C-alpha positions, -999 to +999 in steps of 0.1 A: -554-119+091-523-099+087-501-101+057-463-098+058-430-108+043-416-143+042-394-134+071-423-122+092-443-154+084-413-175+095-411-156+127-449-160+133-446-198+127-416-200+150-434-180+177-465-202+173-443-233+177-429-220+209-462-209+223-488-234+209-470-266+201-481-284+233-518-274+228-518-283+191-503-317+198-525-325+227-557-316+207-545-338+179-538-367+202-575-366+212-583-373+176-557-399+167-551-416+201-516-422+185-486-401+196-466-408+164-495-399+141-504-368+162-469-355+161-467-361+123-500-343+117-490-314+140-456-310+122-475-310+088-497-283+100-468-261+109-452-268+075-485-259+058-486-226+078-454-215+062-471-217+027-507-207+036-498-177+058-474-164+032-503-165+007-532-154+028-516-137+058-509-147+094-543-155+111-554-135+141-554-167+162-524-188+150-529-215+176-565-221+165-555-223+129-528-248+136-550-269+158-577-270+131-551-279+104-535-306+125-569-321+134-579-321+097-546-338+089-554-364+115-589-371+103-576-374+067-550-399+078-576-419+097-600-419+068-572-432+045-568-460+069-606-467+065-612-473+101-604-454+132-598-485+153-572-498+129-551-468+138-555-469+176-522-485+184-519-462+214-540-444+238-572-465+233-598-451+257-630-470+264-662-453+254-680-438+285-708-463+284-684-493+281-669-487+315-684-505+345-701-482+369-676-492+396-646-482+375-625-455+392-631-421+376-601-401+363-593-368+379-606-338+359-580-323+337-580-285+334-561-286+301-552-311+275-515-302+279-516-314+315-534-346+304-506-352+279-479-346+306-495-373+327-497-396+297-460-393+290-452-399+327-469-433+327-452-458+350-446-482+321-417-459+313-385-454+334-385-420+351-357-406+329-377-417+298-409-402+311-392-368+316-374-369+282-406-378+263-426-351+280-400-324+273-397-335+237-434-340+227-454-319+251-430-290+255-412-290+222-378-288+238-351-298+211-334-331+217-299-315+221-313-294+250-327-324+267-295-343+262-275-315+279-300-314+308-294-352+313-257-350+307-259-375+278-251-374+241-277-363+216-279-398+199-284-414+233-313-391+241-329-394+207-329-432+211-343-429+246-373-409+233-379-433+204-379-463+228-403-445+252-428-439+224-426-475+213-431-487+248-463-466+252-476-481+220-471-516+234-487-507+267-518-492+250-519-464+275-552-445+275-553-407+268-570-396+300-561-383+334-550-409+359-575-419+386-569-406+421-554-440+430-530-437+400-519-401+406-492-408+433-471-430+411-470-404+384-469-372+403-431-371+411-422-375+374-447-348+364-432-324+390-397-333+379-406-327+342-422-293+348-392-283+370-367-294+343-387-275+316-385-244+337-348-248+343-342-252+306-360-219+300-346-201+331-310-208+319-309-219+283-283-247+277-275-232+243-283-203+220-277-166+219-296-157+251-293-166+288-330-173+291-359-187+271-389-170+288-414-189+266-402-222+280-401-209+316-436-194+312-449-227+298-436-245+328-452-220+351-485-224+334-483-262+338-474-258+375-505-236+380-527-261+363-513-288+385-518-268+416-554-262+405-559-299+401-541-309+434-542-278+456-535-297+488-504-315+476-475-299+495-449-307+468-471-292+441-473-260+462-435-262+466-429-265+429-452-236+421-435-215+448-400-224+434-409-214+399-426-181+410-397-170+432-372-176+404-394-163+375-399-131+395-363-121+387-365-127+350-362-091+338-330-085+358-311-116+350-293-101+320-276-068+314-285-044+285-260-062+262-274-096+271-247-108+294-257-127+326-262-105+356-251-119+389-276-121+417-255-095+437-258-071+407-295-074+400-320-045+406-343-059+433-368-031+429-375-045+394-384-079+407-421-091+406-431-085+442-466-100+437-450-133+425-426-133+454-454-127+479-474-155+463-444-178+465-439-170+502-475-180+510-471-212+490-438-220+508-455-217+542-482-242+531-456-266+516-435-266+548-465-273+571-477-308+579-446-329+582-411-333+568-408-311+537-400-325+503-373-314+479-395-289+460-406-273+493-370-270+504-358-256+471-387-231+472-377-220+507-342-213+494-354-194+464-378-174+486-350-164+510-330-151+480-361-133+466-371-117+499-337-104+510-337-066+508-301-066+495-276-093+485-255-085+516-285-091+538-292-126+524-296-151+552-269-174+540-268-194+573-304-204+569-299-211+532-271-235+542-293-252+567-319-257+540-293-271+516-282-296+543-318-307+547-323-309+509-291-330+504-302-354+532-334-363+512-320-358+476-284-368+471-280-349+439-244-337+430-260-305+415-275-298+449-241-304+465-225-280+441-252-253+449-246-260+486-209-253+481-218-218+469-237-212+502-207-227+521-185-201+505-207-173+518-208-187+553-175-204+559-153-189+532-142-198+496-114-221+508-138-245+526-161-244+496-132-251+472-124-283+490-160-295+486-160-286+449-127-304+443-143-335+459-173-332+436-149-333+406-145-370+413-183-376+409-188-390+374-224-377+374-210-341+370-187-350+341-195-324+314-216-302+337-205-267+328-212-251+361-188-273+381-156-256+366-174-222+366-180-224+403-145-236+409-131-207+389-151-182+408-138-196+441-102-195+429-107-159+417-120-149+452-090-167+467-067-145+445-053-174+425-059-160+390-037-185+372-056-215+386-089-196+381-080-191+344-076-228+339-110-235+354-126-207+333-111-223+302-127-256+312-160-240+317-158-222+283-151-256+266-184-269+280-206-238+275-228-236+244-248-206+255-234-175+237-242-151+265-226-174+291-195-178+269-192-140+267-194-137+304-168-165+310-145-149+283-146-116+302-137-133+335-109-152+318-095-120+305-097-105+340-077-134+353-051-130+326-047-094+334-043-102+371-016-128+363+003-103+341+000-076+368+014-101+394+043-109+372+051-072+367+049-066+405+064-095+424+060-094+462+088-076+480+111-098+501 
């Protein structure tokens, strides 16, 4: 163990929460078979760590310490209830010798965290509830972050998570991997959850930094586990490729002062070329064998960005073709907004602006901070600084990430300077 100040202990506990929460919770669920009880026991273990680590020092293996403490909490709680069965309101799994020999066997799980993801993505829950519950319980994503990702209020999301847990209680869902026959109906939600977790880490909705690499790394770990479990699933390949291609740029996505670094400004020699090469091979496998799915298409787009020698040499025409194909199978307004960025590069900002203005009528994008940000950039490129300033102000009002706010503030100041310069130098008649 290593001793330290109260501040260092708090940092160690916070770091252990970011890195180990999912593993600690999953191990505790194996004891309790009850999500609520497991979550309570895991939280108590972290609270105890603040006291015990300050007294005896931070352990060499914080995750193992926390897992042991949480499991002990769970066993104590179950003993106080006098009987294990009286507490198994959820996740009751038959003993191996009680299952008929003909019962379908569950798929092997490489990690309890993946088992827990599949549990939360049970078809008894609506897709949105599956994803929200997984992000909250398995990944430890704060409720406000999840609410922003779903474009709903924090109370609405908190209620959604609570209802999801209660529904799993009523359904008595077993804590095991689904059988091969059950996998298809859960796979899409699992893929969506892992992708949303990565997105939350890749561009943090709030906080002082642009990225949360621990969340993005956790999502990448889960994607690798899933690929190990289902190596022939094309969309699993696509998801892993998408995450690898984007994560390869992580060290260049901010400047030295923490501001967002635009793709055109990033040092491509610092990108992880091994990850990009792996993503490329996975994309080829994801695109073969029939019509590609949405993750395969997104991965192909990300791979084109990652493999371009320079920003100027990006194959925007092919990217636009891929966005058209993606929008045809997934009518997401966010995809349409991203497609508009490609349109601006191929057909010009004026054409793209018309598409963005049409998207402003889509209620699904109400409160989405990147809609006015994209519009502002297009207006800036069209040399309409006054209109761009209005859009930048709208984006600022929606942004909670400090680094993004600083970037938008700089752009707003540039637009203000351009407006003042134009007023001082009117066009000659």
